[in-house]
Gaussian input, Z-matrix of N, CA and C with variables (Angstrom, degrees):
# hf/3-21g

backbone

0 1
 N
 C     1     B1
 C     2     B2     1     A1
 N     3     B3     2     A2     1     D1
 C     4     B4     3     A3     2     D2
 C     5     B5     4     A4     3     D3
 N     6     B6     5     A5     4     D4
 C     7     B7     6     A6     5     D5
 C     8     B8     7     A7     6     D6
 N     9     B9     8     A8     7     D7
 C    10    B10     9     A9     8     D8
 C    11    B11    10    A10     9     D9
 N    12    B12    11    A11    10    D10
 C    13    B13    12    A12    11    D11
 C    14    B14    13    A13    12    D12
 N    15    B15    14    A14    13    D13
 C    16    B16    15    A15    14    D14
 C    17    B17    16    A16    15    D15
 N    18    B18    17    A17    16    D16
 C    19    B19    18    A18    17    D17
 C    20    B20    19    A19    18    D18
 N    21    B21    20    A20    19    D19
 C    22    B22    21    A21    20    D20
 C    23    B23    22    A22    21    D21
 N    24    B24    23    A23    22    D22
 C    25    B25    24    A24    23    D23
 C    26    B26    25    A25    24    D24
 N    27    B27    26    A26    25    D25
 C    28    B28    27    A27    26    D26
 C    29    B29    28    A28    27    D27
 N    30    B30    29    A29    28    D28
 C    31    B31    30    A30    29    D29
 C    32    B32    31    A31    30    D30
 N    33    B33    32    A32    31    D31
 C    34    B34    33    A33    32    D32
 C    35    B35    34    A34    33    D33
 N    36    B36    35    A35    34    D34
 C    37    B37    36    A36    35    D35
 C    38    B38    37    A37    36    D36
 N    39    B39    38    A38    37    D37
 C    40    B40    39    A39    38    D38
 C    41    B41    40    A40    39    D39
 N    42    B42    41    A41    40    D40
 C    43    B43    42    A42    41    D41
 C    44    B44    43    A43    42    D42
 N    45    B45    44    A44    43    D43
 C    46    B46    45    A45    44    D44
 C    47    B47    46    A46    45    D45
 N    48    B48    47    A47    46    D46
 C    49    B49    48    A48    47    D47
 C    50    B50    49    A49    48    D48
 N    51    B51    50    A50    49    D49
 C    52    B52    51    A51    50    D50
 C    53    B53    52    A52    51    D51
 N    54    B54    53    A53    52    D52
 C    55    B55    54    A54    53    D53
 C    56    B56    55    A55    54    D54
 N    57    B57    56    A56    55    D55
 C    58    B58    57    A57    56    D56
 C    59    B59    58    A58    57    D57
 N    60    B60    59    A59    58    D58
 C    61    B61    60    A60    59    D59
 C    62    B62    61    A61    60    D60
 N    63    B63    62    A62    61    D61
 C    64    B64    63    A63    62    D62
 C    65    B65    64    A64    63    D63
 N    66    B66    65    A65    64    D64
 C    67    B67    66    A66    65    D65
 C    68    B68    67    A67    66    D66
 N    69    B69    68    A68    67    D67
 C    70    B70    69    A69    68    D68
 C    71    B71    70    A70    69    D69
 N    72    B72    71    A71    70    D70
 C    73    B73    72    A72    71    D71
 C    74    B74    73    A73    72    D72
 N    75    B75    74    A74    73    D73
 C    76    B76    75    A75    74    D74
 C    77    B77    76    A76    75    D75
 N    78    B78    77    A77    76    D76
 C    79    B79    78    A78    77    D77
 C    80    B80    79    A79    78    D78
 N    81    B81    80    A80    79    D79
 C    82    B82    81    A81    80    D80
 C    83    B83    82    A82    81    D81
 N    84    B84    83    A83    82    D82
 C    85    B85    84    A84    83    D83
 C    86    B86    85    A85    84    D84
 N    87    B87    86    A86    85    D85
 C    88    B88    87    A87    86    D86
 C    89    B89    88    A88    87    D87
 N    90    B90    89    A89    88    D88
 C    91    B91    90    A90    89    D89
 C    92    B92    91    A91    90    D90
 N    93    B93    92    A92    91    D91
 C    94    B94    93    A93    92    D92
 C    95    B95    94    A94    93    D93
 N    96    B96    95    A95    94    D94
 C    97    B97    96    A96    95    D95
 C    98    B98    97    A97    96    D96
 N    99    B99    98    A98    97    D97
 C   100   B100    99    A99    98    D98
 C   101   B101   100   A100    99    D99
 N   102   B102   101   A101   100   D100
 C   103   B103   102   A102   101   D101
 C   104   B104   103   A103   102   D102
 N   105   B105   104   A104   103   D103
 C   106   B106   105   A105   104   D104
 C   107   B107   106   A106   105   D105
 N   108   B108   107   A107   106   D106
 C   109   B109   108   A108   107   D107
 C   110   B110   109   A109   108   D108
 N   111   B111   110   A110   109   D109
 C   112   B112   111   A111   110   D110
 C   113   B113   112   A112   111   D111
 N   114   B114   113   A113   112   D112
 C   115   B115   114   A114   113   D113
 C   116   B116   115   A115   114   D114
 N   117   B117   116   A116   115   D115
 C   118   B118   117   A117   116   D116
 C   119   B119   118   A118   117   D117
 N   120   B120   119   A119   118   D118
 C   121   B121   120   A120   119   D119
 C   122   B122   121   A121   120   D120
 N   123   B123   122   A122   121   D121
 C   124   B124   123   A123   122   D122
 C   125   B125   124   A124   123   D123
 N   126   B126   125   A125   124   D124
 C   127   B127   126   A126   125   D125
 C   128   B128   127   A127   126   D126
 N   129   B129   128   A128   127   D127
 C   130   B130   129   A129   128   D128
 C   131   B131   130   A130   129   D129
 N   132   B132   131   A131   130   D130
 C   133   B133   132   A132   131   D131
 C   134   B134   133   A133   132   D132
 N   135   B135   134   A134   133   D133
 C   136   B136   135   A135   134   D134
 C   137   B137   136   A136   135   D135
 N   138   B138   137   A137   136   D136
 C   139   B139   138   A138   137   D137
 C   140   B140   139   A139   138   D138
 N   141   B141   140   A140   139   D139
 C   142   B142   141   A141   140   D140
 C   143   B143   142   A142   141   D141
 N   144   B144   143   A143   142   D142
 C   145   B145   144   A144   143   D143
 C   146   B146   145   A145   144   D144
 N   147   B147   146   A146   145   D145
 C   148   B148   147   A147   146   D146
 C   149   B149   148   A148   147   D147
 N   150   B150   149   A149   148   D148
 C   151   B151   150   A150   149   D149
 C   152   B152   151   A151   150   D150
 N   153   B153   152   A152   151   D151
 C   154   B154   153   A153   152   D152
 C   155   B155   154   A154   153   D153
 N   156   B156   155   A155   154   D154
 C   157   B157   156   A156   155   D155
 C   158   B158   157   A157   156   D156
 N   159   B159   158   A158   157   D157
 C   160   B160   159   A159   158   D158
 C   161   B161   160   A160   159   D159
 N   162   B162   161   A161   160   D160
 C   163   B163   162   A162   161   D161
 C   164   B164   163   A163   162   D162
 N   165   B165   164   A164   163   D163
 C   166   B166   165   A165   164   D164
 C   167   B167   166   A166   165   D165
 N   168   B168   167   A167   166   D166
 C   169   B169   168   A168   167   D167
 C   170   B170   169   A169   168   D168
 N   171   B171   170   A170   169   D169
 C   172   B172   171   A171   170   D170
 C   173   B173   172   A172   171   D171
 N   174   B174   173   A173   172   D172
 C   175   B175   174   A174   173   D173
 C   176   B176   175   A175   174   D174
 N   177   B177   176   A176   175   D175
 C   178   B178   177   A177   176   D176
 C   179   B179   178   A178   177   D177
 N   180   B180   179   A179   178   D178
 C   181   B181   180   A180   179   D179
 C   182   B182   181   A181   180   D180
 N   183   B183   182   A182   181   D181
 C   184   B184   183   A183   182   D182
 C   185   B185   184   A184   183   D183
 N   186   B186   185   A185   184   D184
 C   187   B187   186   A186   185   D185
 C   188   B188   187   A187   186   D186
 N   189   B189   188   A188   187   D187
 C   190   B190   189   A189   188   D188
 C   191   B191   190   A190   189   D189
 N   192   B192   191   A191   190   D190
 C   193   B193   192   A192   191   D191
 C   194   B194   193   A193   192   D192
 N   195   B195   194   A194   193   D193
 C   196   B196   195   A195   194   D194
 C   197   B197   196   A196   195   D195

   B1=1.4937
   B2=1.5626
   B3=1.3294
   B4=1.5574
   B5=1.4962
   B6=1.4030
   B7=1.4332
   B8=1.4679
   B9=1.3329
   B10=1.4128
   B11=1.5263
   B12=1.2807
   B13=1.4583
   B14=1.6093
   B15=1.2056
   B16=1.4638
   B17=1.5181
   B18=1.2968
   B19=1.4539
   B20=1.5040
   B21=1.3987
   B22=1.4546
   B23=1.5011
   B24=1.3244
   B25=1.4929
   B26=1.3535
   B27=1.3873
   B28=1.3844
   B29=1.5200
   B30=1.3615
   B31=1.5371
   B32=1.4482
   B33=1.3489
   B34=1.4997
   B35=1.4972
   B36=1.3859
   B37=1.5276
   B38=1.5547
   B39=1.3195
   B40=1.3351
   B41=1.4917
   B42=1.3804
   B43=1.4436
   B44=1.4077
   B45=1.3970
   B46=1.5173
   B47=1.4686
   B48=1.4221
   B49=1.3666
   B50=1.4136
   B51=1.3491
   B52=1.4689
   B53=1.5992
   B54=1.3278
   B55=1.4295
   B56=1.5260
   B57=1.3621
   B58=1.4285
   B59=1.5015
   B60=1.3480
   B61=1.4964
   B62=1.5399
   B63=1.2948
   B64=1.4693
   B65=1.4041
   B66=1.3802
   B67=1.4814
   B68=1.5595
   B69=1.3534
   B70=1.4488
   B71=1.5145
   B72=1.3557
   B73=1.4251
   B74=1.4984
   B75=1.2700
   B76=1.5624
   B77=1.5276
   B78=1.3618
   B79=1.4435
   B80=1.5423
   B81=1.3310
   B82=1.5065
   B83=1.5826
   B84=1.3286
   B85=1.4528
   B86=1.4694
   B87=1.3402
   B88=1.4978
   B89=1.4986
   B90=1.3182
   B91=1.5125
   B92=1.5325
   B93=1.3358
   B94=1.6378
   B95=1.3721
   B96=1.2512
   B97=1.5782
   B98=1.5075
   B99=1.4238
   B100=1.5348
   B101=1.4207
   B102=1.3422
   B103=1.5407
   B104=1.5597
   B105=1.2608
   B106=1.4071
   B107=1.4094
   B108=1.3498
   B109=1.3108
   B110=1.6058
   B111=1.4125
   B112=1.4203
   B113=1.5166
   B114=1.2455
   B115=1.5754
   B116=1.5798
   B117=1.4724
   B118=1.4775
   B119=1.5782
   B120=1.3291
   B121=1.4250
   B122=1.5677
   B123=1.2803
   B124=1.5114
   B125=1.4655
   B126=1.3506
   B127=1.3135
   B128=1.6327
   B129=1.3021
   B130=1.4033
   B131=1.6470
   B132=1.3423
   B133=1.4308
   B134=1.5169
   B135=1.2915
   B136=1.5020
   B137=1.5813
   B138=1.3047
   B139=1.4384
   B140=1.5562
   B141=1.3733
   B142=1.5116
   B143=1.3817
   B144=1.3174
   B145=1.4902
   B146=1.5526
   B147=1.3902
   B148=1.4744
   B149=1.4332
   B150=1.3745
   B151=1.5341
   B152=1.4629
   B153=1.3373
   B154=1.6168
   B155=1.3670
   B156=1.4031
   B157=1.4232
   B158=1.4854
   B159=1.3130
   B160=1.5422
   B161=1.4940
   B162=1.2909
   B163=1.4997
   B164=1.5149
   B165=1.3114
   B166=1.4460
   B167=1.5856
   B168=1.2607
   B169=1.4314
   B170=1.4612
   B171=1.2509
   B172=1.4824
   B173=1.4745
   B174=1.3066
   B175=1.4785
   B176=1.6131
   B177=1.3116
   B178=1.5098
   B179=1.4932
   B180=1.3926
   B181=1.4890
   B182=1.6062
   B183=1.3279
   B184=1.4653
   B185=1.5547
   B186=1.3245
   B187=1.4611
   B188=1.4517
   B189=1.3039
   B190=1.4514
   B191=1.5361
   B192=1.3295
   B193=1.4409
   B194=1.5089
   B195=1.2899
   B196=1.5805
   B197=1.4808
   A1=107.64
   A2=114.42
   A3=120.11
   A4=102.54
   A5=115.91
   A6=120.38
   A7=114.03
   A8=122.38
   A9=126.99
   A10=110.52
   A11=118.41
   A12=119.78
   A13=106.91
   A14=116.02
   A15=124.61
   A16=122.78
   A17=113.10
   A18=121.22
   A19=112.23
   A20=114.02
   A21=125.40
   A22=108.02
   A23=117.66
   A24=124.23
   A25=113.43
   A26=120.15
   A27=129.31
   A28=109.72
   A29=117.78
   A30=117.65
   A31=109.29
   A32=113.07
   A33=118.37
   A34=105.86
   A35=109.66
   A36=121.09
   A37=107.98
   A38=119.53
   A39=125.00
   A40=105.91
   A41=114.36
   A42=121.39
   A43=119.61
   A44=111.41
   A45=121.13
   A46=114.77
   A47=120.32
   A48=123.22
   A49=121.18
   A50=115.99
   A51=121.48
   A52=112.95
   A53=115.05
   A54=118.96
   A55=112.84
   A56=118.27
   A57=125.90
   A58=105.25
   A59=112.82
   A60=125.84
   A61=105.91
   A62=114.43
   A63=127.35
   A64=110.45
   A65=110.03
   A66=112.51
   A67=108.87
   A68=112.79
   A69=119.67
   A70=106.59
   A71=112.97
   A72=125.86
   A73=107.97
   A74=113.32
   A75=123.30
   A76=106.43
   A77=114.61
   A78=117.58
   A79=108.80
   A80=113.61
   A81=121.57
   A82=108.86
   A83=114.71
   A84=122.80
   A85=112.13
   A86=121.33
   A87=122.28
   A88=103.62
   A89=112.33
   A90=124.70
   A91=106.84
   A92=104.52
   A93=115.75
   A94=112.14
   A95=123.35
   A96=126.35
   A97=101.40
   A98=110.79
   A99=118.60
   A100=105.28
   A101=108.85
   A102=122.02
   A103=108.03
   A104=118.42
   A105=125.74
   A106=112.43
   A107=122.58
   A108=126.27
   A109=111.51
   A110=115.89
   A111=117.35
   A112=117.14
   A113=120.98
   A114=120.37
   A115=101.41
   A116=110.82
   A117=112.87
   A118=109.44
   A119=107.65
   A120=113.69
   A121=117.34
   A122=116.75
   A123=121.97
   A124=109.20
   A125=122.80
   A126=120.85
   A127=110.52
   A128=114.07
   A129=121.10
   A130=105.94
   A131=114.84
   A132=111.37
   A133=113.24
   A134=115.08
   A135=121.94
   A136=110.86
   A137=120.28
   A138=121.40
   A139=106.42
   A140=116.68
   A141=114.94
   A142=117.73
   A143=127.59
   A144=125.17
   A145=108.92
   A146=115.89
   A147=117.63
   A148=107.25
   A149=114.08
   A150=122.62
   A151=108.99
   A152=108.42
   A153=119.40
   A154=105.38
   A155=122.08
   A156=122.80
   A157=112.91
   A158=122.23
   A159=129.26
   A160=108.95
   A161=121.10
   A162=120.31
   A163=110.52
   A164=114.76
   A165=124.16
   A166=113.42
   A167=116.36
   A168=115.48
   A169=115.06
   A170=118.11
   A171=117.62
   A172=110.85
   A173=112.34
   A174=120.18
   A175=106.29
   A176=112.33
   A177=113.89
   A178=107.64
   A179=115.60
   A180=121.52
   A181=114.14
   A182=114.99
   A183=121.35
   A184=110.50
   A185=117.52
   A186=116.14
   A187=112.07
   A188=119.47
   A189=122.20
   A190=115.65
   A191=115.76
   A192=117.77
   A193=110.01
   A194=114.87
   A195=120.52
   A196=107.27
   D1=141.14
   D2=177.95
   D3=-62.40
   D4=133.67
   D5=177.64
   D6=-70.71
   D7=-4.05
   D8=177.42
   D9=-99.73
   D10=-12.31
   D11=-176.74
   D12=-76.88
   D13=134.90
   D14=171.52
   D15=-118.04
   D16=4.02
   D17=178.79
   D18=162.85
   D19=-176.71
   D20=-173.02
   D21=-143.17
   D22=147.51
   D23=169.56
   D24=-130.10
   D25=144.85
   D26=173.82
   D27=-116.21
   D28=137.50
   D29=173.20
   D30=-84.06
   D31=132.50
   D32=177.84
   D33=-132.35
   D34=173.43
   D35=173.58
   D36=-132.91
   D37=130.15
   D38=-177.94
   D39=-72.58
   D40=168.87
   D41=172.74
   D42=-57.57
   D43=-24.60
   D44=174.80
   D45=-85.71
   D46=-1.45
   D47=-174.36
   D48=87.13
   D49=5.65
   D50=-179.92
   D51=-87.68
   D52=119.63
   D53=179.25
   D54=-66.75
   D55=140.97
   D56=174.65
   D57=-154.39
   D58=176.60
   D59=179.36
   D60=-125.46
   D61=137.23
   D62=165.01
   D63=-113.57
   D64=153.43
   D65=175.59
   D66=174.11
   D67=-157.62
   D68=-176.80
   D69=-148.36
   D70=154.58
   D71=176.36
   D72=-127.46
   D73=142.88
   D74=174.10
   D75=-94.45
   D76=107.57
   D77=176.86
   D78=-123.25
   D79=121.37
   D80=179.85
   D81=47.12
   D82=47.31
   D83=170.36
   D84=79.35
   D85=4.09
   D86=-178.92
   D87=-120.82
   D88=149.11
   D89=-177.29
   D90=-99.39
   D91=117.51
   D92=176.64
   D93=-103.05
   D94=124.76
   D95=179.86
   D96=-84.71
   D97=138.57
   D98=178.72
   D99=-136.44
   D100=167.40
   D101=167.21
   D102=-134.22
   D103=153.52
   D104=-179.41
   D105=-129.64
   D106=130.10
   D107=-176.88
   D108=-125.16
   D109=134.07
   D110=176.81
   D111=-64.13
   D112=132.39
   D113=-179.75
   D114=-71.13
   D115=149.17
   D116=169.97
   D117=-59.66
   D118=147.71
   D119=179.88
   D120=-59.56
   D121=-28.47
   D122=173.58
   D123=-63.77
   D124=-22.73
   D125=-171.07
   D126=-93.94
   D127=-7.57
   D128=-177.41
   D129=-93.00
   D130=129.95
   D131=178.91
   D132=-113.05
   D133=171.21
   D134=-169.64
   D135=-62.36
   D136=-24.73
   D137=-171.97
   D138=-99.03
   D139=15.97
   D140=-179.41
   D141=55.95
   D142=24.40
   D143=-175.10
   D144=-82.33
   D145=-20.69
   D146=169.85
   D147=-107.95
   D148=141.39
   D149=-176.83
   D150=-73.38
   D151=157.28
   D152=176.52
   D153=-79.94
   D154=-29.12
   D155=-175.11
   D156=-128.69
   D157=141.06
   D158=179.80
   D159=-109.41
   D160=122.98
   D161=176.56
   D162=-106.33
   D163=135.28
   D164=178.81
   D165=-129.20
   D166=158.35
   D167=167.22
   D168=-63.30
   D169=144.09
   D170=-179.63
   D171=-79.20
   D172=153.27
   D173=179.87
   D174=-116.60
   D175=148.98
   D176=174.07
   D177=-84.56
   D178=179.54
   D179=-177.35
   D180=-55.01
   D181=-29.64
   D182=-179.83
   D183=-82.90
   D184=-7.33
   D185=179.18
   D186=96.10
   D187=4.90
   D188=178.22
   D189=-89.70
   D190=132.61
   D191=-173.32
   D192=-72.24
   D193=130.46
   D194=-174.33
   D195=-114.75

């Protein structure tokens, strides 16, 4: 593995047609599964003080954080 690599993302589309990314990050030697959702356009301001994407820990189908 490349020593500079800290994770990977895959582009996905939800059942409702919403684009998102899923992936994993390597933090302190442990793999953390994540998902990233695009913020709504009205939440993004001209000065880029709000991010275009929000990253969260992934949850399994029962809602447990994995």
